[in-house]
C-alpha positions in Angstrom: -148.6 31.3 46.2 -145.7 33.0 44.4 -142.7 34.7 45.8 -139.4 36.1 44.5 -137.7 32.7 44.9 -140.2 31.0 42.7 -141.2 33.1 39.8 -144.1 32.1 37.6 -143.2 30.1 34.6 -142.7 31.9 31.3 -145.4 31.6 28.7 -144.4 29.0 26.2 -144.3 30.5 22.7 -143.4 29.1 19.4 -141.6 30.8 16.5 -143.8 32.2 13.7 -143.8 29.5 10.9 -142.2 31.8 8.3 -139.0 31.8 10.3 -138.4 28.2 9.5 -137.9 29.1 5.8 -135.0 31.5 6.6 -131.5 30.3 6.1 -129.0 29.1 8.8 -126.1 31.4 9.3 -125.2 34.6 11.0 -128.1 35.8 13.0 -128.0 38.8 15.3 -130.0 40.2 18.2 -129.9 43.9 19.0 -131.7 45.6 21.9 -132.3 49.0 23.4 -133.0 49.1 27.2 -134.7 52.1 28.8 -132.2 53.2 31.5 -134.9 55.4 33.2 -137.1 52.4 33.7 -134.2 50.5 35.2 -132.9 53.1 37.5 -135.9 55.4 38.3 -137.5 54.7 41.7 -140.9 52.9 42.0 -143.6 53.1 40.8 -142.2 54.5 37.4 -139.0 52.3 37.5 -137.3 49.4 39.1 -135.2 51.4 41.4 -132.0 49.5 40.4 -129.0 51.3 41.7 -126.5 50.1 39.1 -128.0 49.6 35.7 -124.8 47.9 34.5 -125.9 44.8 36.5 -128.9 44.4 34.2 -126.7 44.8 31.1 -124.3 42.3 32.4 -127.0 39.7 32.9 -128.2 40.3 29.2 -124.7 39.9 27.9 -124.0 36.9 30.0 -127.2 35.3 28.6 -126.3 36.1 25.0 -122.8 34.8 25.3 -124.0 31.6 26.8 -126.3 31.3 23.8 -123.2 31.5 21.5 -123.5 35.2 20.5 -120.6 37.6 20.4 -120.7 41.3 20.6 -120.7 43.1 17.3 -121.3 46.7 18.6 -122.8 48.1 21.7 -126.0 46.3 22.1 -125.8 44.1 19.0 -124.6 40.5 19.2 -124.3 37.9 16.5 -124.0 34.1 16.4 -122.6 32.9 12.9 -124.0 29.3 13.4 -127.7 29.6 14.2 -131.1 29.7 12.7 -133.9 32.2 12.7 -136.2 30.1 14.9 -133.4 29.5 17.3 -132.6 33.2 17.4 -136.3 34.1 17.9 -136.4 31.6 20.9 -133.3 33.3 22.4 -135.1 36.5 22.2 -138.1 35.1 24.0 -135.9 33.4 26.7 -134.5 36.9 27.6 -137.9 37.3 29.3 -136.4 35.1 32.0 -133.6 37.4 33.0 -134.0 38.4 36.7 -135.6 40.0 38.5 -138.6 38.3 37.1 -140.6 40.7 34.7 -137.8 43.2 34.2 -137.1 42.6 30.5 -140.6 43.1 29.2 -140.9 46.3 31.0 -137.5 47.9 30.2 -137.0 46.8 26.6 -137.6 49.6 24.2 -136.4 47.8 21.0 -135.6 44.1 20.4 -134.6 43.1 16.8 -133.3 40.0 15.2 -131.5 40.2 12.0 -129.7 38.0 9.4 -126.3 39.1 8.0 -126.1 37.6 4.5 -122.6 39.0 3.6 -120.7 40.1 6.7 -117.8 41.5 4.9 -120.0 43.8 2.8 -122.2 45.0 5.6 -119.3 46.0 7.9 -118.8 49.6 6.7 -117.3 51.3 9.8 -113.6 50.9 8.9 -114.2 52.5 5.4 -116.6 55.1 6.7 -114.4 56.4 9.6 -111.9 59.2 9.0 -108.8 57.7 7.3 -111.0 55.0 5.7 -111.7 54.5 2.0 -114.8 56.9 2.1 -113.4 59.5 4.4 -109.7 59.6 3.7 -109.3 63.3 4.5 -110.8 66.0 6.7 -114.0 67.5 5.4 -114.0 70.6 7.6 -112.7 71.9 11.0 -112.1 68.9 13.3 -111.0 68.5 16.8 -107.3 67.5 16.7 -107.6 64.4 19.0 -110.2 63.0 16.8 -107.9 62.8 13.8 -106.0 59.4 13.2 -102.3 59.3 12.5 -101.6 59.7 8.7 -104.5 62.1 8.0 -103.2 65.4 6.6 -104.1 68.2 8.9 -103.2 71.9 9.4 -103.5 73.0 13.1 -105.5 76.2 13.3 -104.2 79.4 14.9 -107.7 80.5 15.7 -110.8 78.5 16.2 -113.4 78.3 13.5 -115.7 81.3 13.5 -118.5 80.6 13.9 -117.9 77.3 15.7 -119.4 74.3 13.7 -123.1 73.8 14.4 -124.0 72.0 17.7 -120.5 72.6 19.1 -120.8 74.2 22.5 -118.8 77.4 23.1 -116.3 76.3 25.8 -112.8 77.5 26.5 -111.4 74.4 24.8 -113.7 74.9 21.7 -112.5 78.5 21.5 -108.8 77.6 21.4 -107.3 77.5 18.0 -104.7 74.7 18.5 -107.6 72.4 19.5 -108.7 72.5 15.9 -107.3 71.3 12.5 -108.5 72.0 9.0 -108.0 70.1 5.7 
């Protein structure tokens, strides 16, 4: 007889053999959880009031396993192996309540970062970085870092940039800057 205090044991699984050929180093785990399946009421979801509690349990598990947050739902451990990372992924099935992770996980990836400095592109990509040193077009003023040349606009861009909602703020000139 099973109850919530004694969940069934997890199926024992072994890493695929090819993972043992991969190098030891900076391995990462990234995941995407379906918030509707966490929060929606039964029978289509778990009916969990505060989805952040599930995310906290995932983060606690990954940190305990030696992973550090890289961005959002991506965590990396600079001193582990492919088989061990794969096993950590499988151990995530044990996060409580029993059975939640296999039913709410939309994506689960493990990856190897061979040259961390080369792969970290955000600083160079972002506005004021090496690849985006200047404004490209009309830009909301509060999104422009110090040191980037800007000219505050007297009137809003006409038409507004694609996908920008027409709101009182968007239709106010001094909320925009141009190159």
